[in-house]
C-alpha positions as CSV (number, residue, x, y, z in Angstrom):
1,M,0.0,0.0,0.0
2,L,2.8,2.4,0.9
3,S,4.4,2.0,-2.6
4,V,2.0,4.7,-3.9
5,L,3.9,7.2,-1.8
6,R,6.8,6.9,-4.3
7,N,4.8,9.4,-6.4
8,A,6.2,12.7,-5.2
9,T,3.1,14.7,-5.9
10,Y,0.8,12.3,-4.2
11,R,3.2,12.1,-1.2
12,R,3.0,15.8,-0.7
13,L,-0.8,15.8,-1.1
14,F,-1.2,13.0,1.3
15,A,1.0,14.8,3.9
16,A,-1.2,17.9,3.4
17,Q,-4.3,15.8,4.1
18,V,-2.7,14.3,7.3
19,V,-1.7,17.6,8.8
20,A,-5.0,19.2,7.9
21,L,-6.9,16.3,9.5
22,T,-4.8,16.6,12.7
23,G,-5.5,20.4,12.8
24,T,-9.2,19.6,12.4
25,G,-9.1,17.1,15.3
26,L,-7.5,19.6,17.6
27,L,-10.2,22.1,16.5
28,T,-12.9,19.7,17.6
29,V,-11.6,19.4,21.1
30,A,-10.9,23.1,21.5
31,L,-14.3,24.0,20.1
32,G,-16.0,21.9,22.7
33,L,-14.1,23.5,25.5
34,L,-14.8,27.0,24.1
35,A,-18.5,26.2,23.9
36,Y,-18.4,25.1,27.6
37,D,-16.7,28.4,28.6
38,L,-19.3,30.4,26.8
39,A,-22.5,28.4,27.5
40,G,-21.7,26.2,30.5
41,T,-24.3,23.5,30.8
42,N,-25.8,24.6,27.5
43,A,-22.6,23.7,25.6
44,G,-24.3,20.7,24.1
45,S,-26.9,22.9,22.5
46,V,-24.2,25.2,21.1
47,L,-22.2,22.3,19.7
48,G,-25.3,20.8,18.2
49,T,-26.2,24.0,16.5
50,A,-22.6,24.3,15.2
51,L,-22.7,20.8,13.8
52,T,-26.0,21.6,12.1
53,V,-24.5,24.8,10.6
54,K,-21.6,22.7,9.4
55,M,-23.9,20.2,7.6
56,F,-25.9,22.9,5.9
57,A,-22.7,24.5,4.7
58,Y,-21.5,21.2,3.3
59,V,-24.9,20.4,1.6
60,G,-25.8,23.8,0.3
61,L,-22.5,25.3,-0.7
62,A,-20.2,22.5,-2.1
63,P,-21.8,22.4,-5.6
64,V,-22.2,26.2,-5.8
65,I,-18.6,27.0,-4.8
66,N,-17.2,24.3,-7.0
67,A,-19.2,25.8,-10.0
68,L,-17.9,29.2,-9.2
69,A,-14.3,28.0,-8.8
70,A,-14.3,25.9,-12.0
71,R,-12.5,28.6,-13.9
72,W,-9.6,28.9,-11.4
73,P,-6.4,26.7,-11.2
74,T,-6.8,23.9,-8.7
75,K,-3.7,24.8,-6.8
76,R,-5.1,28.3,-6.1
77,V,-8.4,26.9,-5.0
78,L,-6.8,24.5,-2.5
79,I,-4.4,27.1,-1.1
80,G,-7.1,29.7,-0.8
81,A,-9.4,27.3,1.0
82,D,-6.6,26.4,3.5
83,V,-5.8,30.1,4.1
84,V,-9.5,30.8,4.9
85,R,-9.7,27.9,7.2
86,A,-6.6,29.0,9.0
87,A,-8.0,32.5,9.4
88,M,-11.2,31.3,10.8
89,A,-9.4,29.0,13.3
90,L,-7.2,31.9,14.3
91,S,-10.3,34.0,15.1
92,L,-11.9,31.5,17.4
93,P,-9.9,32.3,20.6
94,F,-11.2,35.9,20.4
95,I,-14.9,34.8,20.3
96,T,-17.1,36.1,23.1
97,D,-20.6,34.9,22.1
98,A,-22.2,31.8,20.8
99,W,-23.5,33.4,17.5
100,Q,-19.9,34.3,16.6
101,I,-19.0,30.6,16.8
102,Y,-21.8,29.8,14.3
103,V,-20.5,32.5,11.9
104,A,-16.9,31.3,12.1
105,V,-17.9,27.6,11.8
106,F,-20.0,28.4,8.7
107,L,-17.1,30.2,7.0
108,L,-14.6,27.6,8.0
109,Q,-16.8,24.7,6.8
110,S,-17.6,26.6,3.6
111,A,-13.9,26.6,2.9
112,S,-13.7,22.9,3.7
113,A,-16.6,22.3,1.3
114,T,-14.3,24.0,-1.3
115,F,-11.1,22.1,-0.4
116,T,-12.3,18.5,0.1
117,P,-14.1,17.9,-3.3
118,A,-11.4,19.7,-5.2
119,F,-8.7,17.7,-3.4
120,Q,-10.5,14.3,-3.9
121,S,-11.2,15.0,-7.6
122,L,-7.5,15.7,-8.2
123,I,-6.1,12.4,-6.9
124,P,-7.4,10.3,-9.9
125,T,-5.5,12.6,-12.3
126,V,-2.3,12.3,-10.1
127,L,-2.6,8.5,-9.9
128,P,-4.2,7.3,-13.2
129,D,-3.4,3.7,-12.5
130,E,-6.3,1.9,-10.9
131,R,-4.3,-0.1,-8.5
132,D,-2.4,3.0,-7.3
133,Y,-5.6,4.9,-6.9
134,T,-7.2,2.1,-4.9
135,R,-4.1,2.1,-2.6
136,A,-4.5,5.9,-2.2
137,L,-8.1,5.5,-1.2
138,S,-7.1,2.9,1.4
139,L,-4.4,5.3,2.8
140,S,-6.9,8.1,2.9
141,R,-9.4,6.0,4.8
142,L,-6.6,5.0,7.2
143,A,-5.7,8.6,7.7
144,Y,-9.2,9.5,8.7
145,D,-9.4,6.7,11.2
146,M,-5.9,7.4,12.6
147,E,-6.9,11.0,13.1
148,A,-10.0,10.0,15.1
149,L,-7.8,8.1,17.4
150,A,-4.7,10.3,17.5
151,S,-6.0,13.8,17.7
152,P,-7.8,13.5,21.1
153,A,-4.6,11.9,22.5
154,I,-2.5,14.8,21.1
155,A,-5.0,17.3,22.4
156,A,-5.0,15.7,25.9
157,L,-1.2,15.8,26.0
158,L,-1.0,19.5,24.9
159,L,-3.7,20.5,27.5
160,T,-1.4,19.3,30.3
161,V,1.1,22.1,29.4
162,V,-1.0,24.8,27.6
163,G,-4.5,26.2,27.7
164,Y,-7.1,25.1,25.2
165,S,-6.9,28.3,23.3
166,N,-3.5,27.2,22.1
167,L,-5.1,24.2,20.4
168,F,-6.5,26.7,17.9
169,L,-2.9,27.6,17.0
170,G,-2.3,24.0,16.3
171,T,-5.2,24.0,14.0
172,V,-3.9,27.1,12.2
173,F,-0.5,25.4,11.9
174,G,-2.1,22.4,10.3
175,F,-4.1,24.3,7.7
176,L,-1.1,26.5,6.8
177,S,1.2,23.5,6.5
178,S,-1.4,21.9,4.2
179,A,-1.3,25.1,2.1
180,A,2.5,25.0,1.9
181,L,2.6,21.4,0.9
182,V,0.0,22.0,-1.9
183,A,2.1,25.1,-3.0
184,I,5.2,23.0,-3.5
185,S,3.4,20.2,-5.3
186,A,3.6,19.9,-9.1
187,L,-0.2,19.6,-9.8
188,P,-1.6,18.7,-13.2
189,Q,-3.3,21.7,-14.8
190,R,-7.1,21.6,-14.8
191,M,-8.2,22.8,-18.2
192,P,-12.0,22.6,-18.4
193,A,-13.4,22.7,-21.8
194,A,-17.0,23.5,-22.4
195,V,-18.4,23.2,-18.9
196,P,-17.4,26.5,-17.4
197,Q,-18.9,28.3,-20.5
198,A,-22.3,27.0,-19.4
199,S,-24.5,28.9,-17.0
200,L,-23.9,28.8,-13.2
201,W,-27.1,26.8,-12.7
202,H,-25.9,24.2,-15.3
203,R,-22.5,23.9,-13.6
204,T,-24.0,23.8,-10.1
205,T,-26.5,21.0,-10.9
206,L,-24.2,19.0,-13.3
207,G,-22.9,16.6,-10.7
208,A,-26.3,15.8,-9.3
209,R,-27.7,15.2,-12.8
210,I,-24.8,12.8,-13.6
211,F,-25.6,11.0,-10.3
212,W,-29.2,10.5,-11.2
213,R,-28.4,9.3,-14.8
214,N,-25.7,6.8,-13.8
215,R,-26.9,3.5,-12.3
216,R,-24.0,2.9,-10.0
217,L,-24.0,6.4,-8.7
218,R,-27.7,6.1,-7.9
219,S,-26.7,3.1,-5.9
220,L,-24.0,5.2,-4.2
221,L,-26.7,7.7,-3.2
222,A,-28.5,4.9,-1.4
223,L,-25.3,3.6,0.1
224,N,-24.6,7.1,1.5
225,L,-27.8,6.7,3.5
226,V,-26.7,3.2,4.7
227,V,-23.4,4.6,6.1
228,A,-25.0,7.6,7.7
229,A,-27.1,5.4,10.0
230,P,-24.3,3.6,11.9
231,T,-22.2,6.7,11.9
232,A,-24.9,8.8,13.6
233,L,-25.5,6.0,16.1
234,V,-21.9,5.7,17.1
235,L,-21.2,9.4,17.3
236,V,-24.4,10.4,19.1
237,N,-25.4,7.4,21.2
238,T,-22.2,5.5,22.2
239,V,-22.1,7.5,25.4
240,V,-25.7,6.4,26.2
241,Y,-24.8,2.8,25.7
242,V,-21.7,3.0,27.8
243,R,-23.0,5.0,30.7
244,E,-26.7,4.2,30.9
245,V,-27.3,0.8,29.2
246,L,-24.1,-1.0,30.2
247,L,-23.2,1.1,33.4
248,R,-19.6,1.3,32.4
249,P,-17.1,4.1,33.5
250,E,-16.7,7.1,31.2
251,T,-13.2,6.0,30.3
252,D,-14.8,3.1,28.4
253,L,-16.3,5.5,25.9
254,A,-13.0,6.0,24.2
255,L,-12.5,2.2,24.0
256,A,-15.9,1.7,22.3
257,L,-15.2,4.5,19.8
258,A,-11.8,3.0,19.2
259,C,-13.4,-0.3,18.2
260,F,-15.4,1.4,15.5
261,G,-12.3,3.0,14.2
262,T,-10.3,-0.2,14.4
263,G,-12.9,-2.0,12.3
264,S,-12.6,0.7,9.7
265,M,-8.8,0.5,9.7
266,I,-8.8,-3.3,9.2
267,V,-10.9,-2.9,6.1
268,A,-8.9,0.0,4.8
269,L,-5.7,-2.1,5.0
270,S,-7.3,-5.1,3.2
271,A,-9.3,-3.1,0.7
272,P,-6.9,-3.2,-2.3
273,R,-6.7,-7.0,-2.3
274,A,-10.5,-7.4,-1.7
275,L,-11.4,-5.0,-4.4
276,G,-9.0,-6.6,-6.9
277,R,-10.5,-10.0,-6.2
278,F,-14.2,-9.3,-5.8
279,G,-14.8,-5.9,-7.4
280,D,-16.6,-2.8,-6.2
281,R,-20.2,-4.2,-6.3
282,S,-19.6,-7.3,-4.2
283,V,-17.5,-5.5,-1.5
284,M,-19.8,-2.4,-1.2
285,L,-23.1,-4.3,-1.2
286,T,-21.7,-6.7,1.4
287,G,-21.3,-3.8,3.7
288,A,-24.9,-2.6,2.8
289,A,-26.2,-6.0,3.8
290,V,-24.3,-6.3,7.1
291,I,-25.1,-2.8,8.5
292,P,-28.9,-3.2,9.0
293,F,-28.3,-6.6,10.7
294,V,-25.8,-5.2,13.1
295,L,-28.0,-2.2,13.8
296,A,-30.8,-4.6,14.6
297,C,-28.5,-6.4,17.1
298,A,-27.7,-3.0,18.6
299,A,-31.4,-2.3,19.0
300,A,-31.8,-5.6,20.8
301,L,-28.8,-4.8,23.1
302,S,-30.4,-1.5,24.1
303,L,-33.4,-3.5,25.5
304,R,-31.2,-5.8,27.7
305,P,-31.2,-5.3,31.5
306,A,-28.7,-2.6,32.5
307,G,-25.2,-3.7,33.1
308,G,-24.6,-6.6,30.6
309,G,-23.3,-6.9,27.1
310,W,-20.1,-4.9,27.1
311,W,-18.1,-7.3,24.9
312,L,-21.1,-7.6,22.6
313,L,-21.1,-3.8,22.1
314,L,-17.4,-3.8,21.3
315,G,-18.0,-6.5,18.7
316,L,-21.0,-4.7,17.2
317,W,-19.1,-1.4,17.0
318,L,-16.1,-3.2,15.3
319,L,-18.5,-4.7,12.7
320,L,-20.2,-1.4,12.1
321,G,-16.8,0.3,11.5
322,A,-15.7,-2.5,9.1
323,A,-19.0,-2.5,7.2
324,S,-19.0,1.2,6.8
325,A,-15.5,1.2,5.5
326,T,-16.4,-1.4,2.8
327,I,-18.7,1.3,1.4
328,L,-16.6,4.4,2.1
329,T,-13.2,3.2,0.9
330,P,-14.1,2.2,-2.7
331,S,-16.8,4.9,-3.3
332,S,-14.4,7.3,-5.0
333,R,-13.6,4.6,-7.6
334,L,-17.2,4.9,-8.7
335,L,-17.0,8.6,-9.0
336,R,-13.8,8.4,-11.0
337,D,-15.2,5.8,-13.4
338,A,-18.5,7.7,-13.9
339,S,-16.8,11.0,-14.8
340,T,-14.5,12.6,-17.3
341,V,-11.6,14.9,-16.6
342,D,-14.0,17.9,-17.2
343,T,-16.9,16.6,-15.1
344,R,-14.9,15.0,-12.3
345,P,-14.8,18.1,-9.9
346,Y,-18.6,18.4,-10.3
347,V,-19.2,14.7,-9.5
348,F,-17.0,14.8,-6.5
349,A,-18.7,18.0,-5.2
350,A,-22.1,16.4,-5.7
351,Q,-21.0,13.3,-3.7
352,F,-19.6,15.6,-0.9
353,S,-22.9,17.4,-0.7
354,L,-25.3,14.5,-1.1
355,S,-23.5,12.3,1.4
356,H,-23.6,14.9,4.1
357,A,-27.3,15.5,3.4
358,C,-27.9,12.1,4.8
359,Y,-26.6,13.1,8.2
360,I,-29.3,15.8,8.4
361,I,-31.7,12.9,8.5
362,T,-29.8,10.5,10.8
363,Y,-28.3,12.8,13.4
364,P,-31.8,14.1,14.5
365,L,-33.1,10.5,14.5
366,A,-30.2,9.4,16.7
367,G,-30.4,12.3,19.1
368,W,-34.0,13.6,19.2
369,V,-35.8,10.3,18.9
370,G,-33.5,8.8,21.5
371,A,-34.2,11.7,23.9
372,A,-38.0,11.7,23.3
373,A,-38.8,8.0,23.0
374,G,-35.8,6.1,24.3
375,L,-32.6,4.6,22.8
376,G,-34.3,1.5,21.5
377,W,-36.7,3.5,19.3
378,A,-33.8,5.6,18.0
379,V,-31.8,2.6,17.0
380,L,-34.8,1.0,15.4
381,A,-35.4,4.1,13.3
382,L,-31.8,4.1,12.1
383,T,-32.1,0.4,11.3
384,I,-35.1,1.1,9.1
385,V,-33.2,3.9,7.4
386,A,-30.3,1.6,6.7
387,M,-32.7,-1.1,5.4
388,I,-34.3,1.4,3.0
389,G,-30.8,2.5,1.8
390,S,-29.6,-1.1,1.4
391,A,-32.7,-2.1,-0.7
392,G,-32.2,1.0,-2.9
393,A,-28.5,0.1,-3.4
394,F,-29.2,-3.5,-4.4
395,L,-32.0,-2.5,-6.8
396,S,-30.1,0.4,-8.4
397,W,-26.7,-1.3,-9.0
398,P,-27.0,-3.6,-12.1
399,R,-25.2,-7.0,-11.9
400,H,-23.6,-6.3,-15.2
401,D,-22.2,-2.8,-16.0
402,A,-22.5,-3.0,-19.8
403,A,-24.8,0.0,-19.8
404,E,-22.1,2.1,-18.1
405,A,-20.6,3.0,-21.5
406,T,-23.9,4.4,-22.6
407,D,-24.1,6.4,-19.3
408,R,-20.6,7.8,-19.8
409,A,-21.5,8.9,-23.4
410,E,-24.6,10.7,-22.1
411,E,-22.6,12.4,-19.3
412,E,-20.0,13.7,-21.8
413,Q,-22.7,15.0,-24.0
414,D,-24.5,16.6,-21.0
415,S,-21.3,18.3,-19.9
416,E,-20.8,19.9,-23.3
417,Q,-24.3,21.4,-23.6
418,P,-24.8,24.7,-21.7
419,A,-28.2,25.2,-20.2
420,R,-30.4,27.5,-22.3
């Protein structure tokens, strides 16, 4: 897997991703402490609102910003987004009211909605070989999982010697380092043809229209919903399982979350071989079949008498992490195969937006239903969501992809026709 790092351009881009992810992890910890300083016991409400603002920025702005930036060189777009993120992180220690957090988070995440799709759509051009690209996707998934485990530990270590406001400086350093690494990378020039000459509306909706017309991308839409269900359960309700259902000490929360990340890392490491042997469809739909079943087991666990089932929870969380990664890791291969060089940024931006839209559904189900009706009903609701997504994925993805050539031809024609 590490052989892909021999490519100097990708090596610098991967390093940029790692340092930016580390900065984002420090930001998450520092933002929680800042919210507590400003709102005290209402810090959860402040963070919940900030997360909602983040999702709406991702969903609403990614396609629009990508369409506006289509005329600009990719390097300038990436560096500009990193600089904006660094500026917003630098402003956070000076915030004195909750509404200022929402504004800063909106601007910071808008920059992330610019950076991430542009970055992801660039990698297939840097690594045109399919095996190299698959290894890069596995490394990227591994980087996300390692960040989830390492950033809290780094933050805890730093907090023993500095105040939490200094964590924001670590975030600024991460984003600026990312910008510097992008700046010294020899990126391929993006030379869009007819797409940027079309109207803004045509360019903004191009990615979504390609999604709808391509059979495998319609399946990916459903798979996004499948992944959003366990992710919401783990992030929102793990603490409820650990503290209220299983009566475990609060230190076990980190262990449960680590099991979810470990499952994902195992799949990320084995993905290149599994995809080479079984293909995208078999690997991704296996994850779609496993997730509803594991969620149903989690719903049953929530009904057990308090105090039992700790090892079962760890096993379920490990399976959920692994099954989610079987969908997330290869997903960019579908986006690459369904796009041309000209349409690729629009397709990746559409995936970024549409995948995060699913969390606007699952986060409230995990949190609000759990608070109003109980954990069991929340998990049951998420299980039903995953079942619907899984059924949609199986029905949408054809067993034989002979029709994909026709889809590609239609997409190329669509990208060349400006809206009237």
